[in-house]
C-alpha positions as a Python dict, from the first residue, in 0.01 Angstrom:
ca = {
    (1, 'M'): (0, 0, 0),
    (2, 'P'): (319, -184, -100),
    (3, 'F'): (231, -468, -335),
    (4, 'Y'): (395, -536, -668),
    (5, 'Q'): (304, -311, -962),
    (6, 'R'): (446, -255, -1312),
    (7, 'L'): (369, -6, -1586),
    (8, 'G'): (517, 55, -1932),
    (9, 'Q'): (824, -111, -2083),
    (10, 'I'): (1087, -284, -1870),
    (11, 'P'): (1359, -541, -1947),
    (12, 'R'): (1308, -905, -1854),
    (13, 'K'): (1590, -894, -1594),
    (14, 'R'): (1688, -602, -1373),
    (15, 'H'): (2028, -435, -1412),
    (16, 'T'): (2066, -565, -1769),
    (17, 'Q'): (2094, -388, -2104),
    (18, 'F'): (1771, -216, -2210),
    (19, 'R'): (1812, -12, -2527),
    (20, 'Q'): (1620, 276, -2679),
    (21, 'P'): (1516, 274, -3049),
    (22, 'D'): (1836, 464, -3140),
    (23, 'G'): (2052, 198, -2976),
    (24, 'S'): (2146, 396, -2663),
    (25, 'L'): (2076, 256, -2318),
    (26, 'Y'): (1780, 357, -2108),
    (27, 'H'): (1891, 493, -1771),
    (28, 'E'): (1795, 264, -1484),
    (29, 'Q'): (1722, 422, -1143),
    (30, 'L'): (1646, 249, -815),
    (31, 'V'): (1414, 452, -591),
    (32, 'G'): (1355, 320, -242),
    (33, 'T'): (1397, 360, 134),
    (34, 'L'): (1579, 220, 435),
    (35, 'G'): (1915, 171, 268),
    (36, 'F'): (1824, -109, 24),
    (37, 'H'): (1622, -289, 293),
    (38, 'G'): (1288, -110, 241),
    (39, 'V'): (1046, -119, -50),
    (40, 'S'): (1176, 8, -385),
    (41, 'S'): (1099, 44, -756),
    (42, 'L'): (1319, 40, -1066),
    (43, 'L'): (1256, 323, -1313),
    (44, 'Y'): (1380, 340, -1674),
    (45, 'H'): (1446, 694, -1803),
    (46, 'R'): (1512, 822, -2154),
    (47, 'H'): (1767, 1067, -2006),
    (48, 'A'): (2000, 1047, -1708),
    (49, 'P'): (1810, 1155, -1393),
    (50, 'T'): (2132, 1308, -1258),
    (51, 'E'): (2186, 1586, -1515),
    (52, 'I'): (2168, 1908, -1309),
    (53, 'R'): (2218, 2220, -1522),
    (54, 'R'): (2222, 2476, -1243),
    (55, 'V'): (2141, 2517, -873),
    (56, 'G'): (1900, 2785, -753),
    (57, 'A'): (1863, 2958, -419),
    (58, 'A'): (1729, 2786, -106),
    (59, 'R'): (1432, 2935, 76),
    (60, 'P'): (1303, 2881, 431),
    (61, 'F'): (1019, 2629, 433),
    (62, 'A'): (982, 2523, 796),
    (63, 'P'): (699, 2608, 1035),
    (64, 'K'): (776, 2777, 1366),
    (65, 'L'): (659, 2547, 1646),
    (66, 'L'): (535, 2712, 1967),
    (67, 'K'): (679, 2505, 2253),
    (68, 'D'): (616, 2744, 2543),
    (69, 'R'): (234, 2766, 2541),
    (70, 'P'): (21, 2660, 2842),
    (71, 'L'): (-106, 2301, 2834),
    (72, 'A'): (-464, 2310, 2704),
    (73, 'P'): (-682, 2159, 2431),
    (74, 'A'): (-729, 2365, 2115),
    (75, 'H'): (-989, 2410, 1844),
    (76, 'L'): (-878, 2551, 1508),
    (77, 'R'): (-1150, 2672, 1270),
    (78, 'T'): (-1036, 2672, 906),
    (79, 'L'): (-1369, 2649, 719),
    (80, 'A'): (-1391, 3022, 647),
    (81, 'Q'): (-1045, 3021, 490),
    (82, 'T'): (-1126, 2930, 130),
    (83, 'S'): (-780, 3021, -3),
    (84, 'T'): (-443, 2986, 168),
    (85, 'G'): (-229, 3102, -123),
    (86, 'G'): (-144, 3048, -488),
    (87, 'D'): (-12, 2710, -597),
    (88, 'Y'): (11, 2375, -422),
    (89, 'L'): (329, 2462, -228),
    (90, 'E'): (259, 2830, -161),
    (91, 'A'): (-83, 2744, -18),
    (92, 'R'): (44, 2506, 251),
    (93, 'Q'): (-6, 2623, 608),
    (94, 'T'): (133, 2393, 876),
    (95, 'L'): (-78, 2409, 1193),
    (96, 'L'): (67, 2131, 1412),
    (97, 'G'): (389, 1934, 1418),
    (98, 'N'): (669, 1755, 1596),
    (99, 'S'): (980, 1558, 1493),
    (100, 'D'): (771, 1268, 1355),
    (101, 'V'): (489, 1434, 1167),
    (102, 'T'): (331, 1765, 1060),
    (103, 'M'): (-30, 1854, 978),
    (104, 'S'): (-118, 2126, 727),
    (105, 'V'): (-410, 2276, 539),
    (106, 'C'): (-381, 2368, 173),
    (107, 'N'): (-643, 2558, -29),
    (108, 'P'): (-464, 2655, -353),
    (109, 'T'): (-617, 2885, -612),
    (110, 'E'): (-379, 2795, -897),
    (111, 'K'): (-476, 2472, -1073),
    (112, 'R'): (-139, 2381, -1225),
    (113, 'M'): (228, 2377, -1126),
    (114, 'D'): (492, 2487, -1379),
    (115, 'Y'): (766, 2317, -1174),
    (116, 'Y'): (806, 1978, -1006),
    (117, 'Y'): (814, 1898, -635),
    (118, 'K'): (991, 1639, -422),
    (119, 'N'): (989, 1591, -47),
    (120, 'A'): (1332, 1446, 25),
    (121, 'L'): (1271, 1356, 390),
    (122, 'A'): (902, 1280, 439),
    (123, 'D'): (622, 1071, 295),
    (124, 'E'): (311, 1280, 238),
    (125, 'V'): (-49, 1175, 301),
    (126, 'I'): (-294, 1411, 131),
    (127, 'F'): (-659, 1388, 232),
    (128, 'V'): (-879, 1544, -36),
    (129, 'H'): (-1162, 1723, 146),
    (130, 'E'): (-1270, 1915, -165),
    (131, 'G'): (-1146, 1908, -523),
    (132, 'R'): (-1070, 1671, -807),
    (133, 'G'): (-773, 1625, -1035),
    (134, 'E'): (-467, 1415, -1105),
    (135, 'L'): (-136, 1358, -934),
    (136, 'W'): (136, 1344, -1201),
    (137, 'S'): (460, 1173, -1104),
    (138, 'Q'): (756, 989, -1255),
    (139, 'L'): (545, 675, -1218),
    (140, 'G'): (239, 807, -1405),
    (141, 'K'): (-101, 967, -1353),
    (142, 'L'): (-320, 903, -1049),
    (143, 'A'): (-673, 1048, -1046),
    (144, 'F'): (-823, 1168, -717),
    (145, 'E'): (-1158, 1295, -588),
    (146, 'P'): (-1313, 1405, -255),
    (147, 'G'): (-1259, 1151, 20),
    (148, 'D'): (-935, 1014, -122),
    (149, 'Y'): (-615, 966, 71),
    (150, 'I'): (-317, 1008, -162),
    (151, 'V'): (7, 861, -26),
    (152, 'I'): (324, 995, -190),
    (153, 'P'): (647, 827, -78),
    (154, 'R'): (950, 1047, -16),
    (155, 'T'): (1170, 1134, -315),
    (156, 'I'): (889, 1083, -570),
    (157, 'I'): (893, 1385, -805),
    (158, 'H'): (537, 1501, -871),
    (159, 'Q'): (290, 1773, -963),
    (160, 'M'): (-72, 1836, -865),
    (161, 'H'): (-322, 1915, -1142),
    (162, 'F'): (-659, 2033, -1011),
    (163, 'E'): (-987, 2062, -1198),
    (164, 'E'): (-1190, 2383, -1176),
    (165, 'G'): (-1364, 2443, -844),
    (166, 'P'): (-1266, 2481, -479),
    (167, 'V'): (-978, 2275, -341),
    (168, 'R'): (-938, 2192, 27),
    (169, 'L'): (-662, 1953, 133),
    (170, 'L'): (-534, 1814, 461),
    (171, 'I'): (-165, 1723, 431),
    (172, 'I'): (20, 1501, 678),
    (173, 'E'): (399, 1478, 642),
    (174, 'S'): (554, 1165, 789),
    (175, 'F'): (927, 1148, 858),
    (176, 'S'): (903, 767, 857),
    (177, 'P'): (750, 541, 590),
    (178, 'V'): (369, 537, 583),
    (179, 'E'): (227, 185, 615),
    (180, 'T'): (-106, 8, 646),
    (181, 'C'): (-174, -148, 988),
    (182, 'R'): (62, -434, 1063),
    (183, 'R'): (-204, -623, 1258),
    (184, 'Y'): (-409, -643, 938),
    (185, 'R'): (-128, -802, 730),
    (186, 'N'): (5, -1157, 725),
    (187, 'H'): (378, -1234, 703),
    (188, 'F'): (359, -1216, 323),
    (189, 'G'): (219, -862, 343),
    (190, 'Q'): (-130, -956, 222),
    (191, 'L'): (-421, -790, 397),
    (192, 'L'): (-618, -1030, 617),
    (193, 'E'): (-990, -1105, 605),
    (194, 'H'): (-1072, -900, 916),
    (195, 'A'): (-901, -584, 785),
    (196, 'P'): (-1132, -284, 724),
    (197, 'Y'): (-991, -250, 369),
    (198, 'C'): (-834, -477, 108),
    (199, 'E'): (-603, -453, -192),
    (200, 'R'): (-900, -378, -419),
    (201, 'D'): (-944, -46, -237),
    (202, 'F'): (-599, 85, -340),
    (203, 'R'): (-521, 248, -675),
    (204, 'G'): (-177, 303, -826),
    (205, 'P'): (-68, 513, -1127),
    (206, 'S'): (-250, 418, -1445),
    (207, 'E'): (-79, 601, -1733),
    (208, 'L'): (279, 714, -1792),
    (209, 'I'): (359, 1076, -1885),
    (210, 'E'): (595, 1226, -2137),
    (211, 'D'): (650, 1601, -2100),
    (212, 'D'): (675, 1824, -2405),
    (213, 'V'): (1016, 1979, -2471),
    (214, 'R'): (1040, 2318, -2301),
    (215, 'E'): (1159, 2624, -2489),
    (216, 'S'): (1383, 2718, -2199),
    (217, 'G'): (1538, 2373, -2195),
    (218, 'E'): (1516, 2376, -1813),
    (219, 'Y'): (1300, 2181, -1574),
    (220, 'E'): (1285, 2308, -1216),
    (221, 'V'): (1251, 2053, -935),
    (222, 'R'): (1182, 2205, -593),
    (223, 'V'): (1311, 1980, -316),
    (224, 'Q'): (1201, 2013, 45),
    (225, 'K'): (1475, 1912, 289),
    (226, 'D'): (1585, 2018, 638),
    (227, 'G'): (1343, 2311, 661),
    (228, 'L'): (1446, 2458, 326),
    (229, 'L'): (1300, 2453, -23),
    (230, 'H'): (1579, 2402, -278),
    (231, 'S'): (1560, 2459, -654),
    (232, 'L'): (1747, 2233, -895),
    (233, 'F'): (1728, 2286, -1270),
    (234, 'Y'): (1761, 1986, -1501),
    (235, 'G'): (1810, 1960, -1875),
    (236, 'N'): (1533, 1706, -1918),
    (237, 'S'): (1192, 1640, -1769),
    (238, 'P'): (1174, 1401, -1472),
    (239, 'F'): (862, 1260, -1641),
    (240, 'D'): (1063, 1075, -1907),
    (241, 'V'): (1008, 727, -1762),
    (242, 'V'): (916, 458, -2017),
    (243, 'G'): (849, 188, -1759),
    (244, 'W'): (891, 82, -1397),
    (245, 'D'): (814, -197, -1157),
    (246, 'G'): (830, -254, -782),
    (247, 'Y'): (663, -173, -454),
    (248, 'F'): (745, 200, -425),
    (249, 'Y'): (492, 434, -588),
    (250, 'P'): (217, 684, -504),
    (251, 'Y'): (-127, 537, -445),
    (252, 'A'): (-478, 644, -346),
    (253, 'T'): (-757, 493, -139),
    (254, 'S'): (-1092, 643, -40),
    (255, 'I'): (-1221, 701, 310),
    (256, 'H'): (-1557, 584, 168),
    (257, 'D'): (-1408, 237, 114),
    (258, 'F'): (-1309, 198, 480),
    (259, 'E'): (-1535, -66, 637),
    (260, 'P'): (-1612, 22, 1000),
    (261, 'I'): (-1563, -224, 1284),
    (262, 'T'): (-1849, -210, 1535),
    (263, 'G'): (-1953, -401, 1848),
    (264, 'R'): (-2219, -438, 2117),
    (265, 'I'): (-2044, -174, 2328),
    (266, 'H'): (-1832, 127, 2233),
    (267, 'Q'): (-1517, 30, 2043),
    (268, 'P'): (-1183, 204, 2115),
    (269, 'P'): (-1017, 434, 1858),
    (270, 'P'): (-772, 171, 1720),
    (271, 'V'): (-1060, 5, 1530),
    (272, 'H'): (-1066, 317, 1308),
    (273, 'Q'): (-696, 294, 1215),
    (274, 'Q'): (-609, 341, 845),
    (275, 'F'): (-230, 405, 838),
    (276, 'E'): (66, 406, 1075),
    (277, 'G'): (420, 535, 1094),
    (278, 'N'): (687, 577, 1357),
    (279, 'N'): (520, 723, 1670),
    (280, 'Y'): (181, 796, 1512),
    (281, 'V'): (-135, 649, 1358),
    (282, 'I'): (-396, 790, 1117),
    (283, 'C'): (-759, 685, 1165),
    (284, 'S'): (-1078, 720, 957),
    (285, 'F'): (-1415, 780, 1122),
    (286, 'V'): (-1688, 682, 877),
    (287, 'P'): (-2067, 626, 872),
    (288, 'R'): (-2148, 322, 1084),
    (289, 'L'): (-2406, 156, 1307),
    (290, 'F'): (-2376, 235, 1675),
    (291, 'D'): (-2329, -12, 1959),
    (292, 'Y'): (-2616, -258, 1994),
    (293, 'H'): (-2602, -368, 2359),
    (294, 'P'): (-2942, -278, 2510),
    (295, 'L'): (-2772, -48, 2762),
    (296, 'A'): (-2498, 81, 2531),
    (297, 'I'): (-2384, 443, 2541),
    (298, 'P'): (-2281, 539, 2185),
    (299, 'A'): (-2091, 852, 2289),
    (300, 'P'): (-1722, 792, 2366),
    (301, 'Y'): (-1621, 768, 2730),
    (302, 'N'): (-1387, 1018, 2895),
    (303, 'H'): (-1027, 913, 2852),
    (304, 'S'): (-680, 1036, 2938),
    (305, 'N'): (-426, 1065, 2661),
    (306, 'V'): (-141, 940, 2878),
    (307, 'D'): (88, 854, 2587),
    (308, 'S'): (-49, 1043, 2288),
    (309, 'D'): (-179, 1368, 2145),
    (310, 'E'): (-508, 1335, 1956),
    (311, 'V'): (-608, 1554, 1661),
    (312, 'L'): (-943, 1522, 1483),
    (313, 'Y'): (-1011, 1688, 1147),
    (314, 'Y'): (-1385, 1713, 1081),
    (315, 'V'): (-1490, 1631, 724),
    (316, 'A'): (-1869, 1581, 722),
    (317, 'G'): (-2166, 1516, 950),
    (318, 'N'): (-2201, 1599, 1320),
    (319, 'F'): (-1991, 1435, 1589),
    (320, 'M'): (-2215, 1333, 1878),
    (321, 'S'): (-1953, 1413, 2142),
    (322, 'R'): (-1867, 1768, 2026),
    (323, 'R'): (-2070, 2086, 2008),
    (324, 'G'): (-1972, 2407, 1831),
    (325, 'V'): (-1722, 2237, 1602),
    (326, 'D'): (-1741, 2321, 1230),
    (327, 'L'): (-1642, 2120, 927),
    (328, 'A'): (-1273, 2166, 837),
    (329, 'S'): (-1203, 2224, 1208),
    (330, 'F'): (-923, 2064, 1406),
    (331, 'T'): (-960, 1966, 1771),
    (332, 'W'): (-631, 1892, 1946),
    (333, 'H'): (-621, 1718, 2283),
    (334, 'P'): (-264, 1695, 2413),
    (335, 'S'): (-132, 1421, 2638),
    (336, 'G'): (-138, 1492, 3008),
    (337, 'I'): (-504, 1594, 3050),
    (338, 'P'): (-827, 1391, 3014),
    (339, 'H'): (-1089, 1472, 2754),
    (340, 'G'): (-1430, 1344, 2654),
    (341, 'P'): (-1782, 1438, 2544),
    (342, 'H'): (-1919, 1786, 2591),
    (343, 'P'): (-2182, 1829, 2865),
    (344, 'G'): (-2519, 1675, 2776),
    (345, 'T'): (-2397, 1479, 2476),
    (346, 'V'): (-2363, 1144, 2655),
    (347, 'E'): (-2730, 1133, 2759),
    (348, 'A'): (-2841, 1263, 2420),
    (349, 'S'): (-2653, 984, 2240),
    (350, 'I'): (-2843, 701, 2411),
    (351, 'G'): (-3078, 526, 2173),
    (352, 'K'): (-2913, 653, 1856),
    (353, 'K'): (-2868, 382, 1597),
    (354, 'E'): (-2612, 521, 1352),
    (355, 'T'): (-2392, 812, 1256),
    (356, 'H'): (-2301, 968, 921),
    (357, 'E'): (-1985, 1143, 1038),
    (358, 'L'): (-1658, 1158, 845),
    (359, 'A'): (-1333, 1260, 1010),
    (360, 'V'): (-959, 1201, 996),
    (361, 'M'): (-773, 1148, 1323),
    (362, 'L'): (-400, 1174, 1387),
    (363, 'D'): (-269, 1028, 1715),
    (364, 'T'): (96, 1096, 1792),
    (365, 'F'): (304, 934, 2064),
    (366, 'R'): (526, 1237, 2111),
    (367, 'P'): (390, 1584, 2193),
    (368, 'L'): (260, 1802, 1914),
    (369, 'Y'): (298, 2179, 1904),
    (370, 'L'): (89, 2449, 1746),
    (371, 'T'): (260, 2673, 1494),
    (372, 'E'): (254, 3050, 1467),
    (373, 'V'): (22, 3021, 1166),
    (374, 'A'): (-228, 2817, 1370),
    (375, 'L'): (-297, 3105, 1609),
    (376, 'A'): (-504, 3284, 1345),
    (377, 'Y'): (-754, 2995, 1350),
    (378, 'E'): (-772, 2936, 1727),
    (379, 'D'): (-1104, 2929, 1916),
    (380, 'E'): (-988, 3079, 2245),
    (381, 'G'): (-1296, 2962, 2438),
    (382, 'Y'): (-1254, 2593, 2357),
    (383, 'P'): (-1043, 2488, 2661),
    (384, 'L'): (-1328, 2596, 2894),
    (385, 'S'): (-1612, 2453, 2684),
    (386, 'W'): (-1667, 2152, 2916),
    (387, 'R'): (-1812, 2374, 3190),
    (388, 'P'): (-2185, 2294, 3229),
    (389, 'E'): (-2276, 2661, 3201),
    (390, 'A'): (-2103, 2682, 2864),
    (391, 'H'): (-2384, 2486, 2697),
    (392, 'N'): (-2758, 2498, 2677),
    (393, 'P'): (-2915, 2152, 2702),
    (394, 'P'): (-2851, 1992, 2363),
    (395, 'K'): (-3134, 1882, 2139),
    (396, 'A'): (-3130, 1542, 1973),
    (397, 'A'): (-3115, 1712, 1633),
    (398, 'D'): (-2790, 1879, 1736),
    (399, 'M'): (-2625, 1546, 1804),
    (400, 'M'): (-2668, 1370, 1475),
    (401, 'D'): (-2678, 1439, 1106),
}
């Protein structure tokens, strides 16, 4: 959420002398996007942020997209997978993607990173399904807990520090800047009164970090760019910032602070929108009252994704329109074919007053593709699950939490 923030010590005027206690200059660094036309922040380092000591090897770090599969909806079950690897990077498994965005799961077992990470080409939106901890970055510490979205702009060097206990993350990479909904902002950038969230719901870094001096004298920064993971070794920690100000920083907001928009009849998916980027939107489905027209049908109507692919990640509760879908599952409905409620769920939804569901939805306006890794999670019977014979008549208890 780009509004002005400052933390630590900064000079009164930008691009002017700002000296350390020993008389040497602090090293000013502008970090921003869109070629000096996007949002940016000015950082003040104790050491030059450019001092590379050596360059390590580059490793492949790109998912293999499957572009020749038959057109069909998919259901990916990931709940049983409690660990997808070691640390925060090793544990990432990308399941869906295109040239605008990727969608990954990440269930790391290691709680700390002994290196630093930077995504040079994409903003990252991390939804915390399970786990607590802190994001450490050049701009300070940012605490997180279940239900939080953490937005990390591209080029921000950071680490994840998890507390003890299981960790389950949904990670969305965006190859364009992540923004709040434009229709909810005035021309000054302030969120309007009818927005489902406000500035009070967004948290920025709260405390600067100063790394201890390492015995090796080297600090490894792993940089993701162009499908490779590069290793650069610096002589000083990237967490040597004494102060910064601007509009470019990592922030967090909770899905539990999203205020639902409801109506007398069923509202379309855009009312659930939380973020947007080039050719995609991210939506939050949260507990809410159902439609209150006397003849309302709470279940969503059948619809054709003419222009978009729709992915739902199920966080908590029971979705009235789906049967046989677990928590931590993905349902993907590609453009070109209609989709809607499972048989029996429309009638069963009538008369229901509220729902306690939680889910994250990604709608893309260019086709998505499954990855090779995703095949291990695929429910092969899902494309045929709308046949009447595929379901016993649902009970009301099956429909709602």
